[in-house]
N, C-alpha and C positions, 0 to 999 in steps of 0.2 A: 192680455194674452192677445196671439195675431195669429189665431186660425181659424178657420171655416170650419173644420168639424171638429177641432177642441173649442170651435166658436172662433178664425182667423188670427194679416196686416200688412203704394204709387207705383207708379211701376217707373221703374231706373229706365225701362224698353219697353215696350209692347211688339212681340214678335207674332205677327198673324200668320195662323199657321195656311198654308198654301195646299188649298182643296181645290178639285175641279167641283163646278155645278154638276147636280145630279137630277136627271127630270125635268121639271117644271121649273121648280126652285132653287133658289140663288145661296149658297154657302159663303158666306163674307165675314170678313174680320171686323174687328172695332179700331176705330181712330182711324178709318183710311178713306173718308170721304170729307168732300172741302167744306168748312164752314157755311153756317146758314148765314143768309142776308136778309131774307123778308119776315117781315113784321104778319100776322092772320089774327081774326077772331075764333080759329079754330078751338078746340079742347083736344087733347091727348090724353088716354087713358091709359094705366100703366100699371098691371098688376105683379105683383110682389106674392114671395111664397107666405110672406108670415108680418103680420103686426107689430110693428116695435114697441114696447113700453115707455118709450121718451123720442119727441123729436129734436134733444139738444142733450145729445149725450156726455157732451162734456162737463154740462151741470149734475148726472147723474150718476157719474163713473163708467156709463153704459158705452159699450164698443159694437150693441147690435149692426149686422149689416145692413139692416133696413132702417136703422134710423141714421146711418152716416149718407145713405143713399135718397133719403127724404130732406134731411138738414141742410147736406152741401145746396142744395137748391137756395137756402133761405140765407147761409151765412157765408161771408166771404172771407178769404184767410190773407194773411199778409203777404204770402208767394203762391205761386202756382206752378205747376209741372209741366212739361212738353210733354205729351203721352207717348210719344214716338221716339224722343231722343232723349228723355230724363232730366233735360236742361231746365233748370231752376230757373223762374220768370219772375217780373215784377208783378204785385196786383195791388193791394193796400198800400205795401210797401213800394216805394220806386229804387231803391238800392239798400244795401246792407255791408256791413263790414266788422269782420272779429276785432274785437280791441285787445284781446289777451285769448288765451286757451277757452274758458270757460262765458266770456260777457260778447255777445253781440247785438251790434248798433244797428237800429232799421232808423232809414229815412221816408216817413210817410208823406200820402200824397195830401195835397191840402186842398181838394174841391169834391170829396165826398160829405154827401148829406146822409146821415143814419134816416131809418123808416120813421121816427119821430120829429123827425126836422131840427135836429142837435146837428150840429158839425163834426165830421168825424176828427179825433184826435187824439195825442199820445196817452192821456188820460181812460181812453176807453182801452187802449192796448194794456194799460196797467192793471185796470179793473177786472179785464178777460182772464189776464195771465192767473191774477189772483184766484179765479176762480176753477181755474186748469189743477192749480197748487192743490185747491184744499176739496175739490169734489172728485179730481181724478188722478190722487195720489199715486194708486193702484193699478194704471195701467199707464201706458206710455203717452198718453195727453199730459199728464200730470208729476209723474216719477222721474222726470230729466229738469224739472224747474225750480230755482230758487225762490224766482222772484222779477219784479221789470219796474224800472225809473225813466219816467219822463226827465229828458234833459230839458225840452223846449215843447211848445205846442206841437210839432210836428217831427219829433225825434225821440225816440224811445229804446234804451237797452233792454236787451233779455238777458238774464245770469240762469246759466247751467249748473247743474251739479257735478258732469262731466264734461272730460276733452272731448268732442268729436266735431269736426267740420261739418260732416253731413247732417247736423240737428237742424240747421236750415233747411234741407229737403222736407225734413219732417212736417215742417211749420205747413205745408201746402196739404196736408192731409185734412179732410172735411171737419174731424173733432175739435180740429184750432182754428175755426170760426170766431171772429170778432162779434163783441155785442158790446152794447153803451148801458150805463148804469142808468139813465133817465128811462130807455125805450125797457129794459126789465124789470122797472119799478112800474112802470104803465102798464106791461103785462100781467103785473101781480107779483112778480117778487121772483127770485129763481126757481123756486120749486114749481109755481104756476106756468112758467115761463117755458118747463119743459115740456110743459102740455100745448101750450099757446104763444109760440117763438115770432110775436110781432116784432122783436127787437131786431136789430144789426141792418146791412145795407146790401143783401145777396141779389140775385137776379130776378126770385122769384118771393112773391110775398102771402104769409101764412091766411089762409082763411076759415077754414073750418077743418075738426076733426070728428068725425061720425065715429065712436070707437066700436070697433068690429068691423066696420066697413070700410072706410076711406078717409083720407087728407085729402084737404081741397086746395092751391095756390094759384093764384095768378099772378100773372108779368106783372114786376115792376116797373113801371112807367117812367120812373125816373132815376134808373139806373145809373151808377156813375160813370160805368163803361160806355161809349157809343161805339166802339168797335163792336160790342155784342147785340145781336139782334133774337129775341127769343121768337120764335117761328108760332107757336101757340101758346094764345092768351091766358088761357086756364089748363092746368095739368091736374088730373085727378088720381091717387094713386091707389089701388084698390088691393083686397088679400084674400088671395085663394092658396090654400095646401097642394093643393090636388093637381100637379103639372098637366095632367093631360084636360082638366078643365080651365086651366089659363089658356093653354095652345086652343082650345076651341072656343074660347071667347074672341080671340082672332081673326079664325075662320068666319066668326058670325058677324064681327064689324064692332061688337060692342066694346073691344081694349085694342087697342096697336101693339102693345108689347109685352109680352109672356116673358118675366125677367130670372135668372137664376133658375134655367131649366136643367135637367140632368142631362148630358151631353149624349147619351146613347139613347134618349128619347127625342132629343132636338134632334138627330139626323133621322130618324123615323119620318119626319115631317117633310122631309125632302121631295116628296112626292107631291104636295099641295099645291093647287097652282094660287093659292091665294097668301102665301107665307114665305118671308124669307128667314132663312137660318143664319143666324152669327156664332161663330165658335172663334176663341183666339185663346192664346197663352197669356194669364195673366203674371207670369212671372215666379210660380211655387211649383217646387218639384214633392209629390209624393216620395214619403221615403218608411220605409219598415224599419221600427225600433224594438230592441230585443230588452226585456228587463234583466239586468245586470246584478239586480241585488241579490245579494247571499241565499239560497234556496232555490233558486230556479235554475233550471237546467240552461235556459239559455246565458248565466252566467258562464259557461263555460264555452272559453272562444270558441272549440272545434264544433260544436252543436250551431254556433251561428255562420260560421262557415260552412258549414252540411248543408245548410237551410240556404244559404246565399248560390251555392252551387244546385240546387233542386230547385231551384224555379224557372220558368221558362218565361222570362223577363218582355218576348216580344209579343208573346200571349197573352200576357198580363198587360201590358202595353193598350192591344186590341180592345180589350174588354174594359180596363179602365179610363181611355179616351175615346172609346166608340169607336175606334180605328182610324182617328185623326193626327196620331201622334205616335213615334216609336220610344224606345224605350230610354230611361235617363242616365248618361252616363258621367254626370256629376251631379253635385248636391245643389248646385244652383242651376235655375232654368237658363237653355241656350239662350234667352232673349235679355239674358243680365251679361252687364258689360264685365265683370268679374267670371264668366264660366272657364270651369276648366274640365275637360273632359277627362276625369282621373281614371276611370275605366276603359277598357278596348271592347267591342264586342266579345271577341276571340275568351276574354276572359271569363265574360259571363255567359259563353255557352252552357248548355245542359249538359251536366258530370253526375249523372246517378250513382253509377258506380263510385266515383270518387266521394261523395255525399257519404254513402252509406258506409264507405271507409271510414272515415271522420266521425262519424256516429258511433263505428264501434271503437276506436281508439277514447271516446270519451266515456265507454262506460254502457252506450246505449245500443247494442247489437240487435238486442230484440224489440228496439222500438221505443217511444215514448211519445206521452199525451200533454199537448200544450192548449192554453186557450188564448182566442186574440180578440181584442175587442175593438167595437167601431158601433158608429151607429147603423140605423136599417140601411141607407145609402149605401154602406160599405161592402154588402153582402154581396154582390157581383164578385168585388176584386180580391174578395175572402175567400170565396169559394174555389177561384183558380188558385189561390194559394193553398189552400187546404187540400185539392187534388193531385197539385205537384209534389207537398208534403208527404200523403200518402204512399207517393211511389218509392221513398226512402224508409218508409216504416212509422213515419210520425204521424200523429192523430192529431187534428185540429178542431177542437170545440171552439164556434163562432157564438160570442156572447154580442148581443146587438141591445143595450138597454136603453131608457130613453135619455134625453139629453143633460139630466141632470145629475142620473145615476153613473151614467159615462164621464161626466167631468170627475165625479169623484171617485170613479175607478180609474181612471186616467191618472190623476196626480195622487192616489191612493196607492198606486202599484197593483192595482188588480187585476194583473195581465200577466202573460210570458211576451204576446207580440202584439203590436198595435200599431197602427198607419195613421200616419198625422203627416202634413207638409209642412215646413217653414216659408215663409215668404219675408225674403231680404230683398228688397228693392234698392236697399244703396246701405252702406256702412254706419247704421245707425246703431246707439247704443245696446239693442236688442237684438243685434245680429247674431246668429246663431247660439239662440237661446237656449237650446237643450244641452249646450255644451257648457253653459253659463256656472261658473261657481257661485253666483249670488243667486242665482236660477234655483240649483239645488240644496244651496244653504238655507232656502225658503221653505223648501218641502215642496214645491209644484216643480215636479221632474219629470220629465218622459223618460224612462229607461235605467233609473236608479240612479245613487250615489257615483258609480263606477263609471258612468260615461264620460268624466273629465280627469285632466290631470294640470300638475302645475305649467306643464309645458303649453299645453290646450290651452288654458288660460291666457298667457304670456302672450299667445297668439294670438286668440281673440282680442284683446285690449290693442296690441298693435295693430289690427287690423281697423279698429274704431276710430284710433287716435291719428294714424299715417295721414298726412296731409295728400302726400302725392299718390295717384289713385293707381299707377304701376306696382309702385312697390307695395301698397295693400293687397292690391290683387297675388303678388309672391307670396306674402303671407296668408292668403286664402288656401291657394295651393299646399302649402304645406301642412296646413291645418286638417283639408279636408283628404291629403293623404294620411295622414295618420288617423282619421277616423276609420279611411278604409283600410289600413294596415292591420288597425284594432278590431275592425268588423263591429262598430261602434253602433252604425246603421247601413242600410242599405237602399240604395236610389232604384225607384220603380219607375217612375214615370213622369213628366210634365201636366201638372194640374192644367186642365183646359176649363172656359167657363162658354156657357149656350145662353142663347134668347133666342125666341119665336119673334117676329117682330111681321107687321102689314106689310102687304108688298110693297105698298108705295112710299115707304117711310125710310127715311137716309140720316144719317148724321149719327149713329149708334156709336156714343164717346164713352169712357172711362174715366173715373175716381181713382183712387186709393185701393189696392187690393183687387182691381179688375172691376170693381164694383161699377153699377151702371152709372153715366152722366145724363139724368133726365132732361136738363137742358140743353143740350146739344141736337134734341132730335127733330126730324123736319120733314117736309114732302117736296 
């Protein structure tokens, strides 16, 4: 799955939200500083919200955010992505070409040495691809993989299950890090390597994982790319669930980065003279989904339309983004090259009387009661929706279970309303996942089986397989217009990410899903 709130999935472009500095602290964006050019013996301390269960997600089937942040520092990918332009760039592969619709040939570097001293070859890619396929078959890492074959020592062909030109873009995501079999065996095998990832050829080397406390890495002094300079010799990643405690560690100098802060809380630290606040759009829009399964009032389009008319979108965006962004007029973020403004602000103007009339037409002139499902951090947003709908006679009960129960309830359809964002950085095979026939057939669906139609699925497949970007963009506009006309989902606001960092720290960079790149920071 590619959700943050359902648990998230590279930026095809990062739109830095333009905001003025307030008081003595700066609000800055990600991926705006020049690359670092200096190496030091200093130590960087990064504090994340939670501890991952693994540091090598591809070998465990995990897509935990924290595992991607840490693991990306230690494992390199075949290609990388420019976080501003979205361009796919060479990395361990110097070139690639599609041999046919499902076979892509990669030409590999011939000067890379793995951490155990072995040369990097096509066999390492074949071995790694086999791990993706075997251990991550249920997520985007492995589900589109058939296998790989070495043509020669530095040429490999990867076969995919489906036609999709943007599958190469996906290969830059951190879960596609390349390992070598001898390095994995030296680390104790696949299962042990997930806790002790000493294999690979990344920018930093794994040193220690103290369970419940921290992960320590040291700069790889033999890193193959001479254009990269890691400012910090040592990176220590700590774990603290309390956002206030993470920020306090920055103030005290015990940490330099408090990552994944709630945006509203991050902006509250603008007054501090000791910190900077980083806020940026990472390419995902928050959507309100309706349970369209028979038996739910929200299966009636008039009810869904009434809800749309009753929401104060600008007020909701003010709460959801801490006042840093306005309402979303399209399914995709304005940072996407495929963005279309499907709505106009005038169409989304508050219309209480019109909403009440639609409810009456649906047989709910005396009101109705609905349940909205979310995690605890959704409460501020949900409270605005709750108050908006109260004005038209709808009582909304907010259900905020723990994460496992939330996932079960979400995929089990135990809700009337749910707010979930979808991250579409490019036209990968899982784009528009919530209106995918395959997703619905699997039983893991948001909104119920009525959310899609054969026409929508045909458009979705055209979006994924079309080689021409402009033509694909037209298909996306068609699909999103259908979703609008059928009131399948309501676009709320662009999701933002935030961090609090030390005042003298620069180089805040991102990897896929807007996760922090801990290897780009410097003073």
